[in-house]
The first five atom37 places (N, CA, C, CB, O) and aatype in JSON, in Angstrom:
{
  "aatype": [20, 20, 20, 20, 20, 20, 20, 20, 20, 20, 20, 20, 20, 20, 20, 20, 20, 20, 20, 20, 20, 20, 20, 20, 20, 20, 20, 20, 20, 20, 20, 20, 20, 20, 20, 20, 20, 20, 20, 20, 20, 20, 20, 20, 20, 20, 20, 20, 20, 20, 20, 20, 20, 20, 20, 20, 20, 20, 20, 20, 20, 20, 20, 20, 20, 20, 20, 20, 20, 20, 20, 20, 20, 20, 20, 20, 20, 20, 20, 20, 20, 20, 20, 20, 20, 20, 20, 20, 20, 20, 20, 20, 20, 20, 20, 20, 20, 20, 20, 20, 20, 20, 20, 20, 20, 20, 20, 20, 20, 20, 20, 20, 20, 20, 20, 20, 20, 20, 20, 20, 20, 20, 20, 20, 20, 20, 20, 20, 20, 20, 20, 20, 20, 20, 20, 20, 20],
  "atom_mask": [
    [1, 1, 1, 1, 1],
    [1, 1, 1, 1, 1],
    [1, 1, 1, 1, 1],
    [1, 1, 1, 1, 1],
    [1, 1, 1, 1, 1],
    [1, 1, 1, 1, 1],
    [1, 1, 1, 1, 1],
    [1, 1, 1, 1, 1],
    [1, 1, 1, 1, 1],
    [1, 1, 1, 1, 1],
    [1, 1, 1, 1, 1],
    [1, 1, 1, 1, 1],
    [1, 1, 1, 1, 1],
    [1, 1, 1, 1, 1],
    [1, 1, 1, 1, 1],
    [1, 1, 1, 1, 1],
    [1, 1, 1, 1, 1],
    [1, 1, 1, 1, 1],
    [1, 1, 1, 1, 1],
    [1, 1, 1, 1, 1],
    [1, 1, 1, 1, 1],
    [1, 1, 1, 1, 1],
    [1, 1, 1, 1, 1],
    [1, 1, 1, 1, 1],
    [1, 1, 1, 1, 1],
    [1, 1, 1, 1, 1],
    [1, 1, 1, 1, 1],
    [1, 1, 1, 1, 1],
    [1, 1, 1, 1, 1],
    [1, 1, 1, 1, 1],
    [1, 1, 1, 1, 1],
    [1, 1, 1, 1, 1],
    [1, 1, 1, 1, 1],
    [1, 1, 1, 1, 1],
    [1, 1, 1, 1, 1],
    [1, 1, 1, 1, 1],
    [1, 1, 1, 1, 1],
    [1, 1, 1, 1, 1],
    [1, 1, 1, 1, 1],
    [1, 1, 1, 1, 1],
    [1, 1, 1, 1, 1],
    [1, 1, 1, 1, 1],
    [1, 1, 1, 1, 1],
    [1, 1, 1, 1, 1],
    [1, 1, 1, 1, 1],
    [1, 1, 1, 1, 1],
    [1, 1, 1, 1, 1],
    [1, 1, 1, 1, 1],
    [1, 1, 1, 1, 1],
    [1, 1, 1, 1, 1],
    [1, 1, 1, 1, 1],
    [1, 1, 1, 1, 1],
    [1, 1, 1, 1, 1],
    [1, 1, 1, 1, 1],
    [1, 1, 1, 1, 1],
    [1, 1, 1, 1, 1],
    [1, 1, 1, 1, 1],
    [1, 1, 1, 1, 1],
    [1, 1, 1, 1, 1],
    [1, 1, 1, 1, 1],
    [1, 1, 1, 1, 1],
    [1, 1, 1, 1, 1],
    [1, 1, 1, 1, 1],
    [1, 1, 1, 1, 1],
    [1, 1, 1, 1, 1],
    [1, 1, 1, 1, 1],
    [1, 1, 1, 1, 1],
    [1, 1, 1, 1, 1],
    [1, 1, 1, 1, 1],
    [1, 1, 1, 1, 1],
    [1, 1, 1, 1, 1],
    [1, 1, 1, 1, 1],
    [1, 1, 1, 1, 1],
    [1, 1, 1, 1, 1],
    [1, 1, 1, 1, 1],
    [1, 1, 1, 1, 1],
    [1, 1, 1, 1, 1],
    [1, 1, 1, 1, 1],
    [1, 1, 1, 1, 1],
    [1, 1, 1, 1, 1],
    [1, 1, 1, 1, 1],
    [1, 1, 1, 1, 1],
    [1, 1, 1, 1, 1],
    [1, 1, 1, 1, 1],
    [1, 1, 1, 1, 1],
    [1, 1, 1, 1, 1],
    [1, 1, 1, 1, 1],
    [1, 1, 1, 1, 1],
    [1, 1, 1, 1, 1],
    [1, 1, 1, 1, 1],
    [1, 1, 1, 1, 1],
    [1, 1, 1, 1, 1],
    [1, 1, 1, 1, 1],
    [1, 1, 1, 1, 1],
    [1, 1, 1, 1, 1],
    [1, 1, 1, 1, 1],
    [1, 1, 1, 1, 1],
    [1, 1, 1, 1, 1],
    [1, 1, 1, 1, 1],
    [1, 1, 1, 1, 1],
    [1, 1, 1, 1, 1],
    [1, 1, 1, 1, 1],
    [1, 1, 1, 1, 1],
    [1, 1, 1, 1, 1],
    [1, 1, 1, 1, 1],
    [1, 1, 1, 1, 1],
    [1, 1, 1, 1, 1],
    [1, 1, 1, 1, 1],
    [1, 1, 1, 1, 1],
    [1, 1, 1, 1, 1],
    [1, 1, 1, 1, 1],
    [1, 1, 1, 1, 1],
    [1, 1, 1, 1, 1],
    [1, 1, 1, 1, 1],
    [1, 1, 1, 1, 1],
    [1, 1, 1, 1, 1],
    [1, 1, 1, 1, 1],
    [1, 1, 1, 1, 1],
    [1, 1, 1, 1, 1],
    [1, 1, 1, 1, 1],
    [1, 1, 1, 1, 1],
    [1, 1, 1, 1, 1],
    [1, 1, 1, 1, 1],
    [1, 1, 1, 1, 1],
    [1, 1, 1, 1, 1],
    [1, 1, 1, 1, 1],
    [1, 1, 1, 1, 1],
    [1, 1, 1, 1, 1],
    [1, 1, 1, 1, 1],
    [1, 1, 1, 1, 1],
    [1, 1, 1, 1, 1],
    [1, 1, 1, 1, 1],
    [1, 1, 1, 1, 1],
    [1, 1, 1, 1, 1],
    [1, 1, 1, 1, 1],
    [1, 1, 1, 1, 1],
    [1, 1, 1, 1, 1]
  ],
  "atom_positions": [
    [[-55.75, 5.81, 19.43], [-55.51, 7.15, 18.26], [-54.28, 7.23, 17.82], [-55.75, 8.65, 18.78], [-53.31, 6.87, 18.5]],
    [[-54.18, 7.74, 16.58], [-52.75, 7.8, 15.84], [-52.08, 8.87, 16.37], [-52.77, 7.99, 14.26], [-52.61, 9.96, 16.59]],
    [[-50.68, 8.54, 16.65], [-49.92, 9.59, 17.29], [-49.72, 11.09, 16.49], [-48.55, 8.94, 17.56], [-49.94, 10.85, 15.3]],
    [[-49.49, 12.07, 16.59], [-49.67, 13.19, 16.12], [-48.28, 13.3, 15.27], [-50.01, 14.24, 17.23], [-47.27, 12.81, 15.77]],
    [[-48.23, 13.79, 14.26], [-46.88, 13.79, 13.57], [-45.73, 14.6, 13.94], [-47.07, 14.11, 12.34], [-44.66, 14.53, 13.32]],
    [[-45.95, 15.42, 14.99], [-45.27, 16.3, 15.46], [-44.9, 15.84, 17.12], [-46.06, 17.62, 15.2], [-44.35, 16.59, 17.92]],
    [[-45.29, 14.58, 17.37], [-45.3, 13.98, 18.84], [-44.29, 14.21, 19.59], [-45.39, 12.63, 18.91], [-44.46, 14.63, 20.74]],
    [[-42.77, 13.93, 18.94], [-41.51, 14.08, 19.51], [-41.24, 15.26, 19.8], [-40.57, 13.65, 18.84], [-40.73, 15.57, 20.88]],
    [[-41.58, 16.22, 18.75], [-41.19, 17.8, 18.97], [-42.08, 18.27, 19.95], [-41.33, 18.77, 17.64], [-41.62, 19.02, 20.81]],
    [[-43.58, 17.89, 19.98], [-44.33, 18.43, 21.04], [-44.1, 18.08, 22.57], [-45.59, 18.11, 20.73], [-44.47, 18.76, 23.52]],
    [[-43.44, 16.93, 22.62], [-43.04, 16.45, 23.96], [-42.04, 17.39, 24.38], [-42.51, 14.99, 24.0], [-42.2, 17.9, 25.49]],
    [[-40.94, 17.75, 23.64], [-39.81, 18.59, 24.03], [-40.24, 19.95, 24.08], [-38.66, 18.47, 23.12], [-39.54, 20.65, 24.81]],
    [[-41.03, 20.42, 23.62], [-41.83, 21.83, 23.52], [-42.64, 21.71, 24.93], [-42.98, 21.99, 21.99], [-42.53, 22.67, 25.7]],
    [[-43.38, 20.69, 25.29], [-44.05, 21.05, 26.6], [-43.24, 20.93, 27.45], [-45.13, 20.38, 27.02], [-43.27, 21.76, 28.36]],
    [[-42.32, 19.97, 27.46], [-41.06, 19.93, 28.64], [-40.44, 21.31, 28.83], [-39.71, 18.86, 28.18], [-40.16, 21.73, 29.95]],
    [[-40.22, 22.05, 27.67], [-39.65, 23.37, 27.71], [-40.66, 24.31, 28.38], [-39.27, 23.85, 26.3], [-40.34, 25.02, 29.33]],
    [[-41.84, 24.29, 27.86], [-42.8, 25.04, 28.4], [-43.04, 25.1, 29.92], [-43.86, 24.66, 27.82], [-43.26, 26.16, 30.51]],
    [[-43.0, 23.87, 30.53], [-43.19, 23.76, 31.77], [-42.0, 24.53, 32.7], [-43.32, 22.32, 31.98], [-42.12, 24.84, 33.88]],
    [[-41.23, 24.66, 32.14], [-39.98, 25.36, 32.58], [-39.7, 26.82, 32.46], [-39.0, 24.81, 31.95], [-39.29, 27.52, 33.39]],
    [[-39.98, 27.28, 31.17], [-39.99, 28.71, 30.84], [-41.37, 29.27, 30.49], [-39.06, 28.96, 29.69], [-41.36, 30.46, 30.21]],
    [[-42.32, 28.78, 30.46], [-43.65, 29.49, 30.12], [-43.76, 30.3, 28.97], [-44.04, 30.32, 31.14], [-44.75, 31.0, 28.8]],
    [[-42.75, 30.25, 28.12], [-42.78, 31.18, 26.82], [-42.08, 30.46, 25.89], [-42.14, 32.63, 26.95], [-41.1, 29.81, 26.25]],
    [[-42.47, 30.5, 24.62], [-41.73, 29.87, 23.63], [-41.81, 30.88, 22.13], [-42.38, 28.27, 23.47], [-42.86, 31.47, 21.89]],
    [[-40.75, 30.97, 21.28], [-40.8, 31.39, 20.19], [-40.8, 30.41, 18.97], [-39.91, 32.2, 20.2], [-39.91, 29.62, 18.65]],
    [[-41.94, 30.64, 18.4], [-42.03, 29.53, 17.24], [-41.68, 30.0, 15.86], [-43.48, 28.95, 17.13], [-42.35, 30.79, 15.2]],
    [[-40.55, 29.41, 15.48], [-39.83, 29.89, 14.21], [-39.51, 28.65, 13.47], [-38.47, 30.76, 14.5], [-39.47, 27.55, 14.01]],
    [[-39.26, 28.89, 12.03], [-39.06, 27.68, 11.29], [-39.99, 26.95, 10.56], [-38.64, 26.9, 12.01], [-39.72, 26.31, 9.54]],
    [[-41.0, 27.04, 11.04], [-42.41, 26.47, 10.29], [-42.87, 27.35, 9.22], [-43.69, 26.37, 11.32], [-42.93, 28.54, 9.51]],
    [[-43.25, 26.97, 7.9], [-43.9, 27.77, 7.2], [-45.34, 27.73, 7.18], [-43.46, 27.66, 6.13], [-46.0, 26.76, 7.57]],
    [[-45.83, 28.85, 6.69], [-47.51, 29.18, 6.48], [-48.3, 28.48, 7.49], [-48.14, 28.65, 4.99], [-48.12, 28.77, 8.68]],
    [[-49.27, 27.5, 7.13], [-50.14, 27.04, 8.05], [-49.7, 25.92, 8.89], [-51.25, 26.73, 7.43], [-50.36, 25.53, 9.86]],
    [[-48.51, 25.36, 8.49], [-47.93, 24.23, 9.44], [-47.62, 24.76, 10.92], [-46.5, 23.64, 8.79], [-47.46, 23.92, 11.81]],
    [[-47.54, 26.1, 11.21], [-47.38, 26.62, 12.49], [-48.62, 26.58, 13.03], [-46.81, 27.91, 12.54], [-48.63, 26.34, 14.24]],
    [[-49.77, 26.76, 12.47], [-50.97, 26.5, 13.34], [-51.3, 24.97, 13.47], [-52.23, 27.25, 12.73], [-51.85, 24.51, 14.47]],
    [[-50.99, 24.37, 12.62], [-51.15, 22.79, 12.97], [-50.3, 22.42, 14.08], [-50.75, 21.83, 11.75], [-50.81, 21.78, 15.01]],
    [[-48.95, 22.75, 14.13], [-48.36, 22.66, 15.23], [-48.95, 22.87, 16.43], [-47.5, 23.29, 15.17], [-49.21, 21.97, 17.22]],
    [[-49.24, 24.4, 16.67], [-49.77, 24.8, 17.84], [-51.14, 24.12, 18.2], [-49.88, 26.23, 17.78], [-51.49, 23.91, 19.36]],
    [[-51.73, 23.85, 17.3], [-53.15, 23.02, 17.65], [-52.79, 21.83, 18.25], [-54.1, 22.62, 16.35], [-53.35, 21.43, 19.27]],
    [[-51.74, 21.11, 17.62], [-51.35, 19.85, 18.22], [-50.89, 19.96, 19.84], [-50.16, 19.28, 17.33], [-51.24, 19.24, 20.78]],
    [[-49.97, 21.13, 19.83], [-49.7, 21.29, 21.21], [-50.76, 21.77, 22.3], [-48.68, 22.16, 21.22], [-50.68, 21.53, 23.5]],
    [[-51.71, 22.45, 21.71], [-52.97, 22.51, 22.43], [-53.84, 21.27, 22.8], [-53.77, 23.32, 21.71], [-54.24, 20.99, 23.92]],
    [[-54.03, 20.65, 21.75], [-54.81, 19.43, 22.05], [-53.94, 18.34, 23.36], [-54.98, 18.59, 20.39], [-54.5, 17.81, 24.32]],
    [[-52.55, 18.27, 23.02], [-51.82, 17.75, 23.9], [-51.66, 18.13, 25.27], [-50.89, 17.74, 23.46], [-51.69, 17.33, 26.2]],
    [[-51.44, 19.65, 25.41], [-51.46, 20.19, 26.9], [-52.55, 20.48, 27.49], [-50.82, 21.29, 27.08], [-52.49, 20.91, 28.64]],
    [[-53.78, 20.31, 26.87], [-55.08, 20.74, 27.44], [-55.02, 21.95, 28.42], [-55.71, 19.57, 28.15], [-55.59, 21.92, 29.51]],
    [[-54.29, 23.04, 27.96], [-54.01, 24.15, 28.83], [-54.38, 25.58, 27.73], [-52.22, 24.01, 29.45], [-54.42, 25.5, 26.51]],
    [[-54.57, 26.59, 28.36], [-54.65, 27.86, 27.32], [-53.39, 28.11, 26.74], [-55.09, 29.23, 27.99], [-52.3, 27.93, 27.29]],
    [[-53.61, 28.56, 25.53], [-52.43, 29.04, 24.86], [-52.45, 30.46, 24.31], [-52.15, 28.16, 23.8], [-53.49, 30.69, 23.69]],
    [[-51.58, 31.47, 24.36], [-51.45, 32.57, 23.77], [-50.28, 32.53, 22.43], [-51.13, 33.5, 24.92], [-49.1, 32.17, 22.43]],
    [[-51.12, 33.04, 21.38], [-50.1, 33.2, 20.14], [-50.08, 34.83, 19.88], [-50.69, 32.28, 18.62], [-51.09, 35.53, 19.8]],
    [[-48.85, 35.24, 19.79], [-48.65, 36.6, 19.7], [-48.08, 36.76, 18.23], [-47.69, 37.15, 20.88], [-47.12, 36.14, 17.78]],
    [[-48.85, 37.71, 17.56], [-48.55, 38.0, 15.96], [-48.0, 39.49, 15.99], [-50.06, 37.89, 14.86], [-47.98, 40.24, 16.96]],
    [[-47.58, 39.72, 14.79], [-47.03, 41.11, 14.55], [-48.24, 42.3, 14.37], [-46.09, 41.03, 13.14], [-48.3, 43.45, 14.8]],
    [[-49.16, 41.52, 13.57], [-50.24, 42.55, 13.27], [-51.62, 41.99, 13.63], [-50.23, 42.99, 11.73], [-51.69, 40.87, 14.13]],
    [[-52.55, 42.6, 13.42], [-53.93, 42.11, 13.6], [-54.3, 40.99, 12.29], [-55.01, 43.53, 13.62], [-54.78, 39.87, 12.44]],
    [[-53.98, 41.55, 11.22], [-54.18, 40.68, 9.94], [-53.59, 39.24, 10.13], [-53.45, 41.39, 8.65], [-54.22, 38.24, 9.78]],
    [[-52.33, 39.18, 10.71], [-51.68, 37.92, 11.12], [-52.36, 37.19, 11.99], [-50.47, 38.1, 11.66], [-52.49, 35.98, 11.78]],
    [[-52.93, 37.78, 13.1], [-53.81, 37.16, 14.11], [-54.94, 36.45, 13.31], [-54.41, 38.28, 15.17], [-55.2, 35.25, 13.4]],
    [[-55.61, 37.42, 12.47], [-56.8, 36.71, 11.71], [-56.39, 35.46, 10.89], [-57.48, 37.75, 10.68], [-56.94, 34.37, 11.0]],
    [[-55.38, 35.75, 10.07], [-54.76, 34.44, 9.49], [-54.41, 33.32, 10.27], [-53.61, 34.71, 8.89], [-54.51, 32.19, 9.79]],
    [[-54.02, 33.51, 11.41], [-53.78, 32.3, 12.42], [-54.89, 31.73, 12.74], [-53.15, 32.61, 13.69], [-54.9, 30.51, 12.57]],
    [[-55.95, 32.26, 13.19], [-57.29, 31.66, 13.6], [-57.8, 31.09, 12.44], [-58.33, 32.66, 14.18], [-58.28, 29.96, 12.58]],
    [[-57.81, 31.61, 11.28], [-58.38, 30.8, 9.98], [-57.68, 29.5, 9.71], [-58.22, 31.65, 8.64], [-58.24, 28.55, 9.16]],
    [[-56.35, 29.51, 10.16], [-55.51, 28.36, 9.68], [-55.88, 27.43, 10.9], [-53.76, 28.7, 9.44], [-56.06, 26.23, 10.69]],
    [[-55.98, 27.9, 12.04], [-56.23, 26.84, 13.39], [-57.78, 26.29, 12.97], [-56.22, 27.81, 15.27], [-58.07, 25.1, 13.04]],
    [[-58.54, 27.14, 12.62], [-59.92, 26.62, 12.27], [-59.96, 25.32, 11.27], [-60.73, 27.84, 11.57], [-60.57, 24.26, 11.4]],
    [[-59.15, 25.74, 10.3], [-59.17, 24.87, 9.2], [-58.5, 23.23, 9.69], [-58.24, 25.68, 7.95], [-58.93, 22.1, 9.46]],
    [[-57.33, 23.7, 10.44], [-56.97, 22.29, 10.75], [-57.61, 21.69, 12.07], [-55.45, 22.21, 10.86], [-57.41, 20.51, 12.37]],
    [[-58.38, 22.54, 12.84], [-59.05, 21.75, 13.99], [-60.33, 21.22, 13.31], [-59.41, 22.69, 15.38], [-61.04, 20.61, 14.11]],
    [[-60.88, 21.31, 11.87], [-62.0, 20.57, 11.4], [-61.66, 19.23, 11.35], [-62.47, 21.0, 10.14], [-62.5, 18.34, 11.43]],
    [[-60.28, 19.02, 11.21], [-59.91, 17.66, 10.88], [-59.92, 16.92, 12.64], [-58.14, 17.67, 9.92], [-59.45, 15.79, 12.74]],
    [[-60.33, 17.44, 13.59], [-60.39, 16.89, 14.92], [-61.76, 16.7, 15.21], [-59.72, 17.73, 15.96], [-62.62, 17.49, 14.8]],
    [[-62.08, 15.39, 16.1], [-63.42, 15.25, 16.74], [-63.82, 16.55, 17.32], [-63.44, 14.17, 17.84], [-62.94, 17.26, 17.8]],
    [[-65.07, 16.94, 17.31], [-65.68, 18.19, 17.92], [-65.13, 18.31, 19.37], [-67.33, 18.12, 17.92], [-64.71, 19.39, 19.79]],
    [[-65.16, 17.14, 20.15], [-64.77, 17.11, 21.34], [-63.41, 17.52, 21.74], [-64.99, 16.01, 21.69], [-63.23, 17.94, 22.88]],
    [[-62.21, 17.42, 20.67], [-61.0, 17.67, 21.07], [-60.49, 19.21, 20.55], [-60.15, 16.49, 20.58], [-59.38, 19.68, 20.77]],
    [[-61.53, 19.84, 19.83], [-61.46, 21.15, 19.21], [-61.1, 22.11, 20.44], [-62.91, 21.55, 18.43], [-61.93, 22.18, 21.34]],
    [[-59.91, 22.87, 20.55], [-59.98, 24.1, 21.5], [-60.87, 25.11, 20.79], [-58.46, 24.77, 21.81], [-61.09, 25.19, 19.58]],
    [[-61.46, 26.02, 22.0], [-61.84, 27.33, 21.58], [-60.91, 28.08, 20.79], [-62.13, 28.07, 22.64], [-59.73, 27.95, 21.11]],
    [[-61.23, 28.93, 19.71], [-60.26, 29.71, 19.05], [-60.66, 31.26, 19.29], [-60.2, 29.3, 17.5], [-61.75, 31.58, 18.82]],
    [[-59.95, 32.22, 19.91], [-60.33, 33.31, 19.99], [-59.38, 34.28, 19.61], [-60.77, 33.44, 21.05], [-58.17, 34.04, 19.6]],
    [[-59.94, 35.55, 19.25], [-58.86, 36.46, 18.51], [-59.1, 37.77, 19.69], [-59.3, 36.92, 16.49], [-60.14, 37.97, 20.32]],
    [[-58.05, 38.42, 19.77], [-57.9, 39.64, 20.7], [-57.64, 40.79, 19.64], [-56.59, 39.48, 21.88], [-56.51, 41.11, 19.3]],
    [[-58.67, 41.32, 19.2], [-58.22, 42.37, 18.31], [-57.63, 43.72, 18.81], [-59.28, 42.68, 17.55], [-57.83, 44.14, 19.95]],
    [[-56.95, 44.3, 17.98], [-56.39, 45.56, 18.47], [-57.44, 46.8, 18.54], [-55.2, 45.94, 17.53], [-57.46, 47.59, 19.49]],
    [[-58.28, 46.87, 17.45], [-59.25, 47.8, 17.41], [-60.53, 47.77, 18.08], [-59.47, 47.92, 16.31], [-61.29, 48.73, 17.93]],
    [[-60.86, 46.81, 18.81], [-62.23, 46.35, 19.41], [-61.99, 45.94, 20.81], [-62.91, 45.12, 18.6], [-61.6, 44.83, 21.15]],
    [[-62.26, 46.99, 21.62], [-62.11, 46.61, 23.06], [-63.22, 45.82, 23.55], [-61.96, 47.8, 23.94], [-62.99, 45.04, 24.48]],
    [[-64.51, 45.91, 23.03], [-65.56, 44.82, 23.31], [-65.23, 43.22, 23.17], [-66.67, 45.1, 22.35], [-65.47, 42.32, 23.97]],
    [[-64.61, 43.17, 21.91], [-64.41, 41.91, 21.59], [-63.22, 41.28, 22.57], [-64.1, 41.87, 20.07], [-63.23, 40.16, 23.08]],
    [[-62.09, 42.39, 22.71], [-61.02, 42.12, 23.73], [-61.44, 41.54, 25.13], [-60.3, 43.41, 23.98], [-60.81, 40.69, 25.76]],
    [[-62.58, 42.11, 25.5], [-63.08, 41.94, 26.89], [-63.61, 40.48, 26.81], [-64.28, 43.08, 27.34], [-63.31, 39.54, 27.55]],
    [[-64.57, 40.49, 25.6], [-65.21, 39.12, 25.67], [-64.12, 37.87, 25.25], [-66.54, 39.12, 24.58], [-64.47, 36.71, 25.48]],
    [[-63.12, 38.06, 24.8], [-62.38, 37.13, 24.46], [-61.4, 36.76, 25.74], [-61.71, 37.54, 23.2], [-60.94, 35.63, 25.84]],
    [[-61.13, 37.7, 26.65], [-60.58, 37.37, 27.84], [-61.51, 36.59, 28.66], [-60.14, 38.51, 28.5], [-61.2, 35.5, 29.15]],
    [[-62.68, 37.14, 28.82], [-63.69, 36.21, 29.57], [-63.92, 34.82, 29.01], [-65.04, 36.86, 29.62], [-64.16, 33.95, 29.84]],
    [[-63.9, 34.51, 27.84], [-63.99, 33.24, 27.23], [-62.72, 32.41, 27.62], [-64.14, 33.4, 25.7], [-62.71, 31.28, 28.11]],
    [[-61.55, 33.28, 27.27], [-60.33, 32.68, 27.7], [-60.35, 32.01, 29.17], [-59.28, 33.74, 27.63], [-60.03, 30.82, 29.28]],
    [[-60.67, 32.64, 30.14], [-60.88, 32.32, 31.59], [-61.84, 31.19, 31.58], [-61.45, 33.57, 32.46], [-61.5, 30.19, 32.21]],
    [[-62.86, 31.2, 31.03], [-63.97, 30.13, 31.16], [-63.65, 28.8, 30.51], [-65.27, 30.65, 30.53], [-63.98, 27.7, 30.94]],
    [[-62.94, 29.07, 29.38], [-62.64, 27.84, 28.59], [-60.92, 27.4, 28.51], [-63.26, 28.14, 27.03], [-60.14, 27.69, 27.61]],
    [[-60.67, 26.71, 29.63], [-59.2, 26.51, 29.85], [-58.34, 26.04, 28.49], [-59.04, 25.37, 31.01], [-57.22, 26.44, 28.18]],
    [[-59.15, 25.15, 27.82], [-58.29, 24.93, 26.64], [-58.22, 25.72, 25.36], [-58.55, 23.78, 26.25], [-58.01, 25.16, 24.28]],
    [[-58.36, 26.89, 25.45], [-58.76, 27.99, 24.32], [-57.31, 28.24, 23.84], [-59.64, 29.54, 24.94], [-56.33, 28.01, 24.56]],
    [[-57.22, 28.78, 22.49], [-56.16, 29.39, 22.04], [-56.59, 30.88, 21.73], [-55.59, 28.62, 20.88], [-57.53, 31.15, 20.98]],
    [[-55.88, 31.73, 22.33], [-55.94, 33.14, 22.13], [-55.15, 33.64, 21.16], [-55.65, 33.79, 23.21], [-53.99, 33.23, 21.2]],
    [[-55.46, 34.52, 20.17], [-54.28, 34.83, 19.07], [-54.63, 36.42, 19.18], [-54.46, 34.0, 17.22], [-55.76, 36.9, 19.06]],
    [[-53.39, 37.18, 19.46], [-53.54, 38.62, 19.63], [-52.09, 39.01, 18.72], [-53.6, 39.16, 21.48], [-51.11, 38.32, 18.47]],
    [[-52.39, 40.29, 18.37], [-51.13, 41.21, 17.69], [-50.31, 41.78, 18.86], [-51.72, 42.62, 16.7], [-50.9, 41.88, 19.94]],
    [[-49.13, 42.14, 18.8], [-48.66, 42.94, 19.51], [-49.27, 44.3, 19.94], [-47.7, 43.03, 19.03], [-49.25, 44.83, 21.05]],
    [[-49.77, 44.69, 18.84], [-50.47, 46.09, 18.99], [-51.56, 45.96, 19.91], [-51.04, 46.67, 17.65], [-51.79, 46.89, 20.68]],
    [[-52.29, 44.87, 19.9], [-53.66, 44.52, 20.73], [-53.13, 44.62, 22.05], [-54.41, 42.96, 20.45], [-53.74, 45.32, 22.86]],
    [[-51.87, 43.88, 22.46], [-51.57, 43.71, 23.78], [-51.19, 45.04, 24.36], [-50.53, 42.69, 23.95], [-51.22, 45.25, 25.57]],
    [[-50.87, 45.84, 23.55], [-50.4, 47.43, 23.87], [-51.66, 48.26, 24.35], [-49.74, 48.24, 22.38], [-51.52, 49.29, 25.0]],
    [[-52.62, 47.86, 24.07], [-53.9, 48.73, 24.37], [-54.44, 48.02, 25.65], [-55.09, 48.75, 23.06], [-54.71, 46.84, 25.82]],
    [[-54.55, 49.25, 26.63], [-55.33, 48.88, 27.82], [-56.92, 48.47, 27.59], [-55.24, 50.12, 28.78], [-57.76, 49.14, 26.99]],
    [[-57.1, 47.24, 28.2], [-58.53, 46.8, 28.1], [-59.2, 46.93, 29.41], [-58.66, 45.36, 27.62], [-58.7, 46.33, 30.35]],
    [[-60.33, 47.67, 29.62], [-60.94, 47.86, 30.99], [-61.64, 46.49, 31.27], [-62.03, 49.17, 31.05], [-62.04, 45.84, 30.31]],
    [[-61.78, 46.1, 32.34], [-62.54, 44.94, 32.86], [-63.62, 45.19, 33.89], [-61.61, 44.02, 33.43], [-63.41, 46.16, 34.61]],
    [[-64.64, 44.57, 34.08], [-65.76, 44.63, 34.78], [-65.24, 43.96, 36.28], [-67.0, 43.82, 33.95], [-65.5, 44.51, 37.36]],
    [[-64.65, 42.99, 36.19], [-64.27, 42.38, 37.25], [-63.01, 41.42, 37.16], [-65.36, 41.76, 37.66], [-62.65, 41.08, 36.03]],
    [[-62.35, 40.99, 38.2], [-61.1, 40.49, 38.25], [-60.74, 39.54, 37.51], [-60.83, 40.18, 39.27], [-61.37, 38.48, 37.62]],
    [[-59.65, 39.63, 36.58], [-59.13, 38.41, 35.77], [-57.86, 38.53, 35.77], [-59.59, 38.24, 34.37], [-57.25, 39.59, 35.62]],
    [[-57.24, 37.14, 35.99], [-55.91, 36.88, 35.92], [-55.44, 36.54, 34.72], [-55.58, 36.01, 36.73], [-55.77, 35.38, 34.45]],
    [[-54.75, 37.11, 33.79], [-54.08, 36.76, 32.8], [-52.88, 37.71, 32.19], [-55.01, 36.51, 31.95], [-52.84, 38.92, 32.44]],
    [[-52.13, 37.18, 31.55], [-50.91, 37.91, 30.86], [-49.92, 38.44, 32.11], [-51.49, 39.33, 29.83], [-49.16, 39.4, 32.14]],
    [[-50.22, 37.49, 33.1], [-49.25, 37.75, 34.3], [-49.62, 38.83, 35.07], [-47.85, 38.01, 33.89], [-48.85, 39.24, 35.94]],
    [[-50.85, 39.43, 34.85], [-51.17, 40.75, 35.57], [-52.47, 40.46, 36.41], [-51.43, 42.03, 34.46], [-53.48, 40.03, 35.85]],
    [[-52.43, 40.69, 37.7], [-53.58, 40.41, 38.44], [-54.48, 41.83, 38.51], [-53.12, 39.83, 39.93], [-54.02, 42.86, 39.01]],
    [[-55.69, 41.74, 37.98], [-56.49, 42.95, 38.05], [-57.46, 42.78, 39.27], [-57.28, 43.19, 36.66], [-57.67, 41.75, 39.91]],
    [[-58.01, 44.05, 39.45], [-59.16, 44.11, 40.53], [-60.36, 44.86, 39.7], [-58.67, 45.05, 42.07], [-60.14, 45.46, 38.65]],
    [[-61.42, 44.77, 40.21], [-62.78, 45.46, 39.64], [-62.33, 46.92, 39.36], [-64.16, 45.44, 40.79], [-61.71, 47.67, 40.11]],
    [[-62.76, 47.11, 38.22], [-62.3, 48.49, 37.45], [-61.16, 48.72, 37.04], [-62.43, 49.55, 38.1], [-60.92, 49.81, 36.53]],
    [[-60.21, 47.79, 37.16], [-58.74, 47.93, 36.71], [-58.61, 47.89, 35.4], [-57.87, 46.94, 37.2], [-59.64, 47.71, 34.76]],
    [[-57.4, 48.05, 34.7], [-57.12, 48.03, 33.32], [-55.94, 46.81, 33.22], [-56.62, 49.61, 32.78], [-54.96, 46.61, 33.95]],
    [[-56.36, 46.15, 32.15], [-55.38, 44.93, 31.82], [-54.49, 45.62, 30.85], [-56.14, 43.47, 31.14], [-55.1, 45.87, 29.81]],
    [[-53.18, 46.02, 30.85], [-52.31, 46.77, 29.83], [-51.17, 45.95, 29.43], [-51.77, 48.11, 30.39], [-50.35, 46.39, 28.61]]
  ]
}
């Protein structure tokens, strides 16, 4: 397999994520951010959360991720999920899929993360442990 064009940087980022669990991605223009995150997801084989300013940005991220992932074999493509601000049903579904598919990339706006999302059974995500009937906020 040909090394990813960001291989050296991805190694450094993965090393940092093991220590810090969070990372701000700056300095990459347009769709290259999605290419970088896709490479990170494929190499890490772990779920990733991308947080954007607005829902429209989250939708753009998913579109860019879909475009870049089309270049990968189907077995290497991580599931791409949107966590929308205005649709609680889709937020619940996205959390469930993110939990079931450990290689997923979940893209959410800051506004979406500020809305409480009721869950029917316990889900551990966003650093919050929930119990049946509780709310992820």
